N, C-alpha and C positions, 0 to 999 in steps of 0.2 A: 710118273706124274714128280715134276720138279720139287724139291725142298720146301720153295717158298709159293709154290703152286697149292691153293687151296681147294677143297671140294667142290666140282662143278655143279651148275645151277642149270636146268632148262632157260630160264630168263632172268637177266640182270637189269634192273630199272635203276638209270641214274638220275635223282633229285627226288626229293621227299616232299613236294609241294602238291597242291590239288589234283595234278592230272597223273603224275607219279604213284601217289597213294591210291588212286583209282584204278590204274593199270594192275599194281600189284595185286592188288585184292581180288580182281576180276579173272585176271590169269591164273592164281593160285586156287581159285574156287574150281576153277577147271581141273586142278590135279598136277600143276606144273609146279616144280619145286621155283621158289622165285625169292632172290636177294633184292630189296631195295637198299640202296646206300647214299650217304648225302653228308656234305663236308660240314654242315649245321649242328648246333648242340640239338636244336628243337626242329621236329617236323612240323610243316604246315604253316611257317612262320608268317607268311603273305596271309594266309587264312584268318590268322589270328589277329591281324591289325585290321583287317577291312572291315567296313561299314561301321567306323567308329568303336571296334570291338565286339560287333554281334553280326557280323560276318553277311553280307547282301549274296546270299549262295545261289540264287537264279532268278531268271527273273518269268514270270508267267507268260510273257507275249514273246518268248525266244522264237526268232526265225532269220533266215539265212540274210535278211536285209538289213540284219542289224550288226553285220560285222564286214570289216574291211580287209581286203586280199587283193593283190594282183589278179588273182584267180578267183572270182566270187562264187564259183559255183562248188571250190571243193570243199567247203564245209557241209553243203546239204547232206552228204549222206549220214555222216556220224551225227549230227543235231537232229536226223528223222529217226535213228536206231536207237540213240539214248535220249531220251528228252527229257524236258524240264521235269515232266509228271514223273519220269521214272527215278530220276533223283530224289523228287520229294516224297515218294511213297520209301525212299532208303531212311529218311530224315523223320517222316512218321514211324516207321517202324523201330529207330530206336528210341521213340518217344520223346522227341524234340521238338519242344513248344516254336512256334513260328507266327509271324503276322506278316500282312501286306503294309508297305510304308505307302509308296506312290508309284504309277507308272508300272504296276506288275512286280515291283523289287519288293522281293522276300527276303526276310531277316529272322535271325534266331531272336528268340524274347528274350532270352537272358545273355548268353555269351558264344563269341565263335571258338571257343574252346569244345563245346558241344561237337561244333563239324568234326573238327580233328580228332577228338575222342571218339567219333564213330568211324572216321576211315581206320584209324588206328586198331579198333577192335574189329572190323571189316578183316582186315589183313590179318590179324591175331586169329580170329577164327578160321580164316582159311589157309593158317600156316603159311604164309608170306612172312620172311624175317625183314624186318625192319632195322637198319643198321647206320646209326648216325656217327658223327665225328670222325669220317671216313675222307681221306683227300685222295681224288684220283690224279693219278701222277702221268699215266699214258695208258691209251688204249692201241691195241695192235689187232690184227687178224690173220689166222692162219688157217687153211685148211678147211674153211668153213665153221672156224670156232674162233671167237672174240676173247683176248686177253687182255683182261682189265689191271693193272698193276696201281695198287692203292697204299697208303699209308698201313694198313691192317694185311699186307700182303696182296698176292696176284689171284684173282677169280678168274674162271673160264666159264664161258656160256654160250651156247648156240644163238641166244635171241639177246639182241642188246638194245634196251629202249633208252633215249635220252629225252629227259622230260626237267632238263634244268632252267627252263624260262628263258626270259629276256633280260636285259641291260636296266630296268627299273627299279629304283630302291636299292641301291647297292649296300645301303646300311644295313640289309637284310639278308647279304650276302649273294646278291647277283653278279654274276660274271659270264664272259663271252664264252664261256666252256663250250656250250652245246654249238654254237656256230663253229668253231674251231673243229669240233669232232665232224661235222657235218663237211666242212671243207677237205678234212683230212680224207675223206671216202669220195671225193669228188663233187661235192654238192656247191650249187650257188646259192648266196647270200643277198637276198633283197635289202636296198641301202635300210639301216634301221634309223629310228629317232623315238624322240620321246612322245607318249600319248597320252591323254586322258591326263593333262597336267596345265596347271596355271600358266596364264601371260603374265611376263612382264611389259612394262610400258616405256615409252620413249620419256627421257628424263624432263621435258617439257610438260608431257601430259602427267607424270608421274607426281610432280611438284604440284600442277594443279589440282590434282585431284586425292592429293595426300590426306585430307581431313577427311574422306570419304573412308577411311579403311574401316571395316566393321559393317558397313550397311551394305545390305541388300535389297533385292527387287527382281519380281519374275518379268522375265524379258522373253522377246524372240531373238536370238544371234542368228546371222547369216553369212554366207559369201555367195557365191554363184553357183555354188555345188549343193549346198544343203542348207538346213536349218534346225535349231531346236529351240523350243518352248519349255524353259525352266528358268530356276533362279540363277542371277547375277551376284557376285560378292564381290565389293572392292576390297583389296588387300593393302598392306603398306608396300608391296613391292609391283600390284599390278592389278590384274582380274581373276577371279576364280568362281567359283559354284558351278553346279551341272552343266550350266549353259556353256562356260566357256570352258569347261574340261570337255566335253563333247566336241566344241568347237575345234580345240585344239588338235584333234586327230584329222579333221579336214582343210587345215590351217596351211599355207604355203607362206614361207618367209618373205617379207615384205609386203604382204597382203593386208589391204585394210578390211575391218569387219562391219558389216552394218546392226545397228543393236535397235530393235523396236522396246522402248523404254515403258509403252502403253500398247501393249500388245491385246488386250481386251476393249480398248477405246480407239476413237478416231480422233487424234488431236487436232486434227484442222476444224472437224465438226463441234468439238467441244470448246474452242477459241472464237470462232464465228459465233455460237451460241453466247457464250460470255460475254462478247462485246457487244452484243445485241440486248441483252436482259441485265447486264452487270457491267456498261460500260467503265465505271472509275476504278474497276479490279485490275490486278497487275498479273501478269503471266506467272510470276513467281505463286503468288496465293492460287492463282487457278490450279496448277499444277502439283501445288503442295495437297491438294485434297486427294490426289491418286498417287504420290510418291511421297517418300520422306524428304521432309522440310530441307534438310541437311542438303541431300541430294541435288534437290532441284536448286537450292542456292547455289551449290557448286558448279552445278551443270551451268546456270544461267550466267555466271561468272566467265566459265571456261568458253561458253558458246557467245560472249557478248549479246546477251539479249537485251532488246531494249527495257528500260526501266519505269517505262511512263506508264499510264493509266491506258488500257485497251483502246478506249475511243480516241486516244492520240497517238496511235502506233499505225505505220500505214500497213495496208493490206499485203505488200511484199514483205514487210520484215516478220508481221505474223505468219506468212506462209512459208517463211525460212526457219521460223522457231519450232513448226509444225512439222515440217522435215527433221529437225534435229532431234524431235520428241520420236519421231516414227523410224529413223532410221541414222541413229547416231552414229556416226563414222568414228572408227576408233583404230589406228593403226600399231598392233603392239610391236615393241621391240624384239620380242623372241620369248622362248618359255622357260621355266625353272629348269626344265632337264630332267636329267634321269633322278636326280636327288630326289624330287617328290613326285615323278609319272607314276601313275597307277600301272601302266603297260609300256611294251615297247612293240611298236609299229613296225611292220617289215620282218625279216627274219629269214628263215630256210624256205626257198621256192619249192611252193606246193606243187607245182609241174613236175617235180622229180621223185614226188610221194604220192602212194596210193590213198585215196580218198576213203577206199571201202577197209583198209587194214592198218593204215599209217606206215606201212614198210618202204623204207627206200626202195624206188626202182633202180637205182644202180647199184646197190650193196645189199644182198641177201641177208635177211637176218637183222637188218638195222632199221629201228623205227625212232620214228620224231614224234612227239606229244605236246600239247599243249600251248605256250605261249612261244616257244622256242622256234615255231611255224610261222608262218608269213599269213596269220589271221588275227585279227584284231577285233575285239566287238566293243561295243557302245556302253558307256558308263551305266550300271545299273544291275548285276548279276549276270551281264552275257557273257565275262570273260572266265567266270567260274562255270558256267555251264559249256562254255567250249572245251573247260579242263576234263569235266565230268565226262563228255562225249566222246573225245577225243581219246582219253585214257581208255573207257571202257570198250570201244571198239578196236583198240589194240590189244587188252587183256582177251578180248573175245577172239582175237584173228591169230594171235602167235600158235603155229602147230604144236602139238604135242610131243 
């Protein structure tokens, strides 16, 4: 063994995030010698900031339909073999208190640190070694063995797992490392972009809606492909909130979104009833009963609503306002990008990876898990569940 080459491991995992920690613990429980390395100072950095610091660690309703991929069938095997209930059992085993917030989203009662501590404890109990502050300089393969040259020396392994995530939140250390390793060994990278990310607005819309920063309402946001019924939040840059974050994953640049501002009411019926029963009332007065008044006033100015009494407004103008309420058109200028994106859409082509083991079909002994793959979940704990499921399946599949 060369002087700078360290003790070989059965499995070497690069990336101490959700998927990497799960994989390392799972493989080590089966008796494999496992080393997990990461350039960060802290394991699970994305876990720690998720869910406002309480970690939305899974979703009760996780199903393949909640994921985007060029191959929508790829995620089915892993999600069915390690489910949300399996992860919840681990959380309960460690005595972590949790609660359901909305739409099946499960959060820690106390802190996201509980999830990181749990995963680190699982690694420790199984004798998986976690080594942080370790930069990877190069990865090579010779005669069925991988050589990982790092700032701490060169490690050898028969099985190399890439769990380095995507490009979202570079301030947490996100890099294109995983994509580069995949390309090095012949893999195709599907085009990547920011997902679950706030929208920015055109300058004219941004100026017109500037006063609404901080105002929120429950809406249905949609395009030709999908729709989401959740909260929308106006920001000083544009539009955020769960409904907009969800739509960002399905939005194409240049596309106009439709937003139903009153998803639980029929705007046209409300106007007709009010015109009949309260003919001297105004459109702003009517809709301020259902939406924040500041929001109604700004949208009225933006959409040039008639300011007269309902009795004096033509039916065609009333129909136009009803349409603006039930299908408010807004054309984003773009998104805030990877800086604030929760996930990266696209990634390593899953058609070149085994859905049952996460092993490369092109390079034996090379595995890819988590966000680095072309699998992206909805907002609400789905991406963490993909990390747990893909990490567990990989850890269970690595040969002894």
